[in-house]
C-alpha positions, 0 to 999 in steps of 0.5 A, a space after each residue: 072935151 079939150 076945154 075938160 083937159 085945159 082947164 085941168 092941165 091949168 088946174 095942175 100947173 098952177 098947184 106946182 107952178 114953182 115946183 115946175 118953174 124950178 126944174 125947168 130953171 134946173 135943166 136950163 142951168 145944164 149945158 145944152 149937150 143936146 139938141 134944144 137941150 132935149 137929153 135934159 127935157 128927156 130927163 123930166 119927161 121920164 119922171 113925170 109921165 107915170 103920174 100925169 101922164 107924157 102929154 100932160 108932162 109936156 104941156 105942164 113943162 112947157 108952160 113953165 118956159 121950158 124949150 118947147 122943140 126940146 120937150 118935143 124931141 125928147 117927147 117924140 124919142 119916149 113915143 118911138 121908144 114905145 114902138 
C-alpha cells in the first residue's frame, strides 16, 4: 500500500509541482507570526485538504520544500479541531 501511495504522490507532485512550490514560496515570504510559520501552512492545508486529503497535502508541501515542522504543527491543529 505504501508503494502505491508514494507513486500517487510523486505523480501528483510532478503534475502540480510548479504551483505547490509557488504556494510555499509565497507562504515563506510572509513574516513569521507563528512558530515555524504554521499559521501560513494552516491556510494552505485548509485549502488543499478537501481536494487531496490532509496527509497528502502535508506530504506534497514538504516535497515542495515547505517547512516540515510548520506543516506538521498545522496538521496537528487541524486534527485537534476535528476531535
